[in-house]
MIDREN-235028 format. One line per field, with one value per residue (C-alpha): residue number from 1; residue in three letters; x, y, z. Coordinates in nm, 2 decimals, decimal comma. Layout:
<recs>
lumdren	NUM_...
lopa	ala_...
east	X_...
north	Y_...
up	Z_...
</recs>
This chain:
<recs>
lumdren	1_2_3_4_5_6_7_8_9_10_11_12_13_14_15_16_17_18_19_20_21_22_23_24_25_26_27_28_29_30_31_32_33_34_35_36_37_38_39_40_41_42_43_44_45_46_47_48_49_50_51_52_53_54_55_56_57_58_59_60_61_62_63_64_65_66_67_68_69_70_71_72_73_74_75_76_77_78_79_80_81_82_83_84_85_86_87_88_89_90_91_92_93_94_95_96_97_98_99_100_101_102_103_104_105_106_107_108_109_110_111_112_113_114_115_116_117_118_119_120_121_122_123_124_125_126_127_128_129_130_131_132_133_134_135_136_137_138_139_140_141_142_143_144_145_146_147_148_149_150_151_152_153_154_155_156_157_158_159_160_161_162_163_164_165_166_167_168_169_170_171_172_173_174_175_176_177_178_179_180_181_182_183_184_185_186_187_188_189_190_191_192_193_194_195_196_197_198_199_200_201_202_203_204_205_206_207_208_209_210_211_212_213_214_215_216_217_218_219_220_221_222_223_224_225_226_227_228_229_230_231_232_233_234_235_236_237_238_239_240_241_242_243_244_245_246_247_248_249_250_251_252_253_254_255_256_257_258_259_260_261_262_263_264_265_266_267_268_269_270_271_272_273_274_275_276_277
lopa	met_lys_leu_phe_val_glu_asn_leu_thr_his_val_asp_phe_ser_tyr_leu_asp_pro_gln_arg_gly_leu_leu_gly_glu_ser_trp_ala_val_asn_leu_val_leu_asp_gly_ser_leu_asp_pro_gln_gly_met_ile_cys_asp_phe_gly_val_val_lys_lys_arg_val_lys_gln_trp_leu_asp_ser_his_leu_asp_his_cys_leu_val_val_ala_thr_gly_met_pro_gly_leu_val_ala_glu_ser_asp_asp_gly_gln_thr_glu_val_arg_trp_gln_tyr_pro_asp_gly_ala_glu_phe_tyr_cys_ser_ser_pro_thr_pro_ala_ile_ala_gln_val_asp_val_ala_arg_ile_glu_pro_val_ala_val_ala_gln_trp_cys_cys_ala_arg_leu_gln_ala_leu_phe_pro_asp_gln_val_thr_gly_ile_ala_leu_glu_phe_val_pro_glu_arg_ile_asp_gly_ala_phe_tyr_his_tyr_ser_his_gly_leu_gln_gln_his_ala_gly_asn_cys_gln_arg_ile_ala_his_gly_his_arg_ser_arg_ile_gln_leu_leu_arg_asn_gly_glu_arg_asp_ala_ala_leu_glu_ala_gln_trp_ala_gln_thr_leu_cys_asp_ile_tyr_ile_gly_thr_leu_ala_his_arg_val_asp_ser_gly_thr_gln_his_arg_tyr_val_tyr_asp_ala_pro_gln_gly_his_phe_glu_leu_ser_leu_pro_ala_arg_tyr_cys_tyr_asp_ile_asp_thr_glu_ser_thr_val_glu_arg_ile_ala_gln_his_ile_ala_gln_gln_thr_arg_ala_gln_tyr_pro_gly_asp_ala_ile_glu_val_arg_ala_phe_glu_gly_ile_gly_lys_gly_ala_ile_ala_thr_ala
east	13,94_14,16_14,51_14,63_14,98_15,00_15,31_15,45_15,67_15,70_15,73_15,93_15,90_15,84_15,48_15,36_15,06_14,79_14,83_15,23_15,41_15,70_15,62_15,82_15,58_15,63_15,34_15,33_15,18_14,88_14,75_14,47_14,44_14,10_14,16_14,08_14,29_14,60_14,66_14,89_14,60_14,72_14,59_14,97_15,33_15,36_15,72_15,62_15,36_15,61_15,90_15,65_15,49_15,79_16,02_15,70_15,71_16,06_16,06_15,75_15,69_15,94_16,22_16,05_15,92_15,53_15,38_14,94_14,89_14,56_14,68_14,59_14,89_15,13_15,35_15,59_15,74_15,99_16,26_16,57_16,54_16,52_16,18_16,09_15,86_15,69_15,44_15,33_15,27_14,96_15,10_15,28_15,63_15,77_15,88_16,09_16,24_16,43_16,55_16,57_16,25_16,26_16,33_15,98_15,63_15,35_15,05_14,68_14,52_14,40_14,59_14,84_14,64_14,69_14,32_14,38_14,75_14,68_14,40_14,66_14,89_14,66_14,54_14,90_15,01_14,76_14,93_15,19_15,00_14,90_14,54_14,35_14,45_14,11_14,15_14,39_14,30_14,63_14,63_14,85_14,88_15,06_15,20_15,02_15,23_15,17_15,42_15,62_15,69_15,75_15,77_16,12_16,23_16,61_16,88_17,18_17,44_17,68_17,41_17,46_17,07_16,78_16,85_17,05_16,72_16,72_16,31_16,27_16,13_15,98_15,73_15,97_15,89_16,16_16,29_16,48_16,64_16,76_16,97_16,81_16,46_16,23_16,18_15,82_15,86_16,20_16,05_15,79_16,05_16,24_15,93_15,82_16,12_16,15_15,78_15,74_16,07_16,35_16,69_16,97_17,35_17,51_17,73_17,49_17,32_17,42_17,13_16,96_16,78_16,42_16,44_16,75_16,83_16,97_17,19_17,45_17,53_17,50_17,53_17,19_17,21_17,18_16,92_16,84_16,55_16,41_16,16_16,12_16,37_16,10_16,09_16,44_16,68_17,05_17,28_17,66_17,69_17,51_17,15_17,18_16,95_17,30_17,41_17,02_17,06_17,39_17,32_17,00_17,19_17,47_17,22_17,01_17,37_17,45_17,13_17,19_17,53_17,52_17,30_17,36_17,17_17,03_16,86_16,63_16,60_16,35_16,38_16,04_15,88_16,06_16,43_16,66_16,97_17,03_17,30_17,47_17,62
north	21,42_21,15_21,08_20,73_20,59_20,21_20,04_20,41_20,27_19,95_20,07_19,78_19,85_19,66_19,70_19,56_19,32_19,27_18,91_18,84_19,09_19,26_19,15_19,26_19,37_19,53_19,70_19,79_20,15_20,28_20,61_20,84_21,19_21,40_21,76_21,95_22,06_22,31_22,54_22,27_22,03_21,79_21,75_21,72_21,60_21,23_21,34_21,55_21,30_21,00_21,21_21,38_21,05_20,87_21,11_21,14_20,78_20,75_20,95_20,87_20,51_20,30_20,10_20,25_20,03_20,16_20,16_20,24_20,47_20,34_19,98_19,87_19,84_20,06_20,28_20,53_20,80_21,07_21,30_21,45_21,27_20,94_20,72_20,43_20,22_19,94_19,68_19,34_19,04_18,85_18,61_18,89_18,89_19,18_19,41_19,72_19,93_20,25_20,43_20,78_20,95_20,92_20,55_20,49_20,56_20,65_20,67_20,76_20,43_20,13_19,90_19,89_19,75_19,87_20,08_20,24_20,35_20,47_20,72_20,84_20,93_21,11_21,36_21,45_21,39_21,64_21,98_21,82_21,91_22,23_22,38_22,18_21,85_21,82_21,50_21,18_20,81_20,61_20,20_19,97_19,66_19,34_19,12_18,83_18,53_18,17_17,94_17,98_18,34_18,49_18,80_18,92_19,18_19,28_19,57_19,65_19,82_19,90_20,03_20,39_20,46_20,34_19,98_20,05_20,12_19,80_19,73_19,73_19,45_19,24_19,03_18,77_18,49_18,22_18,00_17,68_17,45_17,12_16,96_17,23_17,14_17,34_17,19_17,34_17,14_17,29_17,61_17,58_17,44_17,74_18,00_17,83_17,88_18,26_18,34_18,63_18,62_18,88_18,76_18,93_18,98_18,72_19,01_19,28_19,01_19,15_18,96_18,58_18,36_18,40_18,76_18,84_19,21_19,39_19,70_19,92_20,25_20,33_20,67_20,78_20,69_20,43_20,12_19,92_19,62_19,32_19,08_18,70_18,47_18,24_18,55_18,55_18,37_18,46_18,42_18,52_18,80_19,09_18,99_19,16_18,96_18,84_18,68_18,53_18,37_18,26_18,10_17,93_17,75_17,66_17,51_17,33_17,18_17,06_16,89_16,73_16,70_16,57_16,79_17,13_17,38_17,75_17,99_18,27_18,50_18,79_19,11_19,24_19,27_19,21_19,20_18,96_18,77_18,38_18,16_17,83_17,55
up	-8,92_-8,74_-8,79_-8,70_-8,62_-8,61_-8,39_-8,32_-8,07_-7,78_-7,42_-7,19_-6,80_-6,52_-6,28_-5,95_-5,97_-5,65_-5,71_-5,91_-5,75_-5,99_-6,33_-6,67_-6,94_-7,28_-7,50_-7,89_-7,90_-8,15_-8,14_-8,29_-8,29_-8,36_-8,49_-8,77_-9,07_-9,05_-9,37_-9,50_-9,46_-9,18_-8,83_-8,73_-8,90_-8,87_-8,78_-8,48_-8,37_-8,36_-8,22_-7,93_-7,83_-7,82_-7,62_-7,39_-7,29_-7,34_-7,01_-6,81_-6,88_-7,06_-6,89_-6,54_-6,23_-6,29_-5,99_-5,96_-5,67_-5,59_-5,52_-5,16_-4,91_-5,14_-4,97_-5,22_-5,08_-5,22_-5,10_-5,26_-5,57_-5,47_-5,45_-5,25_-5,28_-5,03_-5,08_-4,95_-5,14_-5,06_-4,83_-4,63_-4,81_-4,85_-5,18_-5,18_-5,41_-5,38_-5,71_-5,82_-5,83_-6,27_-6,26_-6,08_-6,26_-6,02_-6,18_-6,07_-6,13_-5,92_-6,11_-6,37_-6,69_-7,11_-7,10_-6,76_-6,81_-7,19_-7,03_-6,77_-7,05_-7,26_-7,03_-7,05_-7,37_-7,51_-7,40_-7,68_-7,98_-8,12_-8,04_-8,41_-8,23_-7,99_-7,88_-7,84_-7,78_-7,71_-7,74_-7,55_-7,73_-7,59_-7,84_-7,93_-7,92_-8,00_-7,79_-7,48_-7,34_-6,95_-6,82_-6,63_-6,44_-6,43_-6,41_-6,64_-6,37_-6,62_-6,87_-7,00_-7,06_-6,89_-6,87_-6,57_-6,39_-6,14_-6,19_-6,56_-6,75_-7,07_-7,16_-7,40_-7,63_-7,66_-7,91_-7,83_-8,11_-8,05_-8,31_-8,58_-8,49_-8,26_-7,94_-7,76_-7,44_-7,39_-7,45_-7,22_-6,96_-6,95_-6,97_-6,66_-6,48_-6,56_-6,53_-6,33_-6,24_-6,11_-6,33_-6,09_-6,09_-5,82_-5,80_-5,68_-5,43_-5,08_-4,88_-4,97_-4,76_-4,81_-4,93_-5,17_-5,18_-5,49_-5,46_-5,67_-5,78_-6,15_-6,33_-6,28_-5,87_-5,60_-5,69_-5,43_-5,44_-5,22_-5,31_-5,23_-5,32_-5,53_-5,75_-5,84_-6,05_-6,02_-6,28_-6,26_-6,52_-6,59_-6,75_-7,08_-7,33_-7,47_-7,14_-7,09_-7,45_-7,38_-7,01_-7,14_-7,42_-7,18_-6,93_-7,18_-7,36_-7,00_-7,01_-7,33_-7,39_-7,71_-7,90_-8,10_-7,94_-8,04_-7,84_-7,99_-7,64_-7,68_-7,51_-7,51_-7,88_-8,21_-8,09_-7,91_-7,90_-8,06_-7,87_-7,94_-7,75
</recs>
């Protein structure tokens, strides 16, 4: 017998790609359990399945910087509750992140991709279930997007939860209306501007030049991030999705001062903010 749960939850995180560097990503989660029936005629109660898997993913993957321990050139070191990650872009530019250890997921794979990460998770999820559950298959599914989208990473110092982590992110759609009509060219323009970007807060930036360095302390601890300036887009507020939508709307209105602008900025799958200008 098999039990399945489609779209069990979503995970939003950032990871290091060997060519593109820091990328925000969002995946939907599907799950299949193999097993025998218990005295109730169940493999496992749906409520138990969903709660346990979501809690585990929230603790070990969601809102983390996810790094492949087998990635060439990657160095990850942990000491006294803090983890540092160092890596070089193909052109020799440097990436550095220091965060409380729970904010960085070290995955024993060669590259962060859906199938490899799912297999890594399955090997650890098995222990969460009773003996009649004999197998677990997890599937991570990127959202199918027809139209403009971008990968972005950020950190929200003032957030009380895991969004305070300095390098987590999302793969996000963008919809932009100009005088009530979708403008595909403007959507593509903003998707290109924010392609593979770190959206930083100016108040957090302590160094500029060819490298941007961001530093802040938050309830979970001390956070630092350094990466090439060409992958950074700084705004003068916290980088909440509300502020991002507001920023895009205001910048677009400045470009077209006589037009009514509406922006729907997504934060991963199926959620986001609307701003007008």
